Structures are given as C-alpha cells and as structure tokens.
N, C-alpha and C positions, 0 to 999 in steps of 0.2 A: 504494500500500500504506500501511497505517497503521503508525505507529511502534509499537514494542513495548517495554513497560516491565515490570520485575520489582521486587518488593519482598520481600526474603528476610530471615528472622531466623535467625541461627546461634547455637547455644548451645555455648560452648566447654567443654571438660573443665575441671573445677575447677582454678582457678589458672593456666589456660593462655590466658586471653583475650588478653593482650598479645601472645603469640607468634602466635596466630591472626590478630589484627588486623594484625600486621606482614606476614604472608603475603598477606593481602587487599590491603594497601596496595601490595605488590609487584605484585600483579595489576593494580591501578589504574594503576600506572606503565606496564605493558605495554599496557594499553588505550589509552594515548595514541597508540600506533602504528596503531591501527585507526580508520579514518575512519567505519566503520559503528557504532562505539560512541560515542554522543554524551555519555553521562554514566555515571559509575561512582563512587558515593559510599559510603564506609565510615564508619559511625557506631557509637559505643559506646552501648549501652542504659543508661539511667539507672535502670531498674527492677531491674536485677540486675547483679552483678559478673561475670556469665558471658555476657552477651548482646552480640551485634554485629548491626547491620542493614546490609544492602547494597541500595542503590537503583541500578538500571541502566536506561538508555534506549538503545535500538538503533534503527537506521533501519527494521528490520523483524524479525520473529521468525526468519527464515531466517539473518540475519546473526548473531544470538545463537547459534543452533544450530551454525553453521559455526565460530564462535570456540572452541567446546568441544572441537573435534577438533585444534586447533593444538597443536603440541608444547609451546610455552611454557606454555600454560594447563593442559595435561595434567600437566606437571611440577609446577606450583603446586598443582593439585588433590591430587596424591599427597602433596606435602609438607604440606598442610593437614589431610588426613584424620585423622592421629593426635590432632589437637587438637580435633576436632569431636565433641561429644556428641550433637548433634541439629541438624536444619535444617528449617525450615518455610517454605514459600512463602506469605507473607502474602497476596499478591495479584499478579495480572498486570494490567497497565494499558494503556491506549491514550493515551499522552501527546499533547497537542495543541500544546504550545509553552510558552515561558516563558524566563526568564533561564537561559542556559547550554544551551538546547535549540533547535536549528534549527526555525524555524516553517514551513519548506517541507514540506508534506505531499504525499506521492506518492499518485497515484490508483491 
C-alpha cells in the first residue's frame, strides 16, 4: 500500500488561533502513541493571523480513517470545533520518503 498524506488548512475564529493551535499540538502528542502515524506537523500560517496548517503522513489511508474513531481524537475534535471557522483540505498526497518518514513502502 502507498503511504497517505494530508495537507489541511484550518482557519481559526478571530483571535482564537493560539487556542486552536494548542489543541492541535495536543493531538500531535497523542499521535506519538500511534505507530501508523509517521508525521503530524502543526504550523502557523504567515499569510494570516487566523491560519494553521497541518501536514500528516500515515502508513496508509485506512490507518488515518481508523484514528478518527478513537476516543482521544474524538474528544480533541469536539474540543477544537468551537475555535474553527473553516477547514480546507489543500491536498492529499502519496509520500515516498524523506527525513522523518519511513522509506519502507508497502506493496
């Protein structure tokens, strides 16, 4: 199977970017417990004071989908919702490897 990558742009409610970023960073800490999540990076957008970008790499798409049903992530999603004004999936990707990502590709 191919690895699965996501690049998402979140727009925080006005003045709430820091709170939303903190919740996303909590999610990244929880991702450390999942072997199937290889990368989860939270970045502040420089173009706006309300944007946050999240780049994720998973061993495959099924692993990503399965993570969404876990209680810890459901709780973080509910906690983040009041701070989110919008969310756009910038792109889905098929990562091949690189620093921080396992280069072993499943067939």
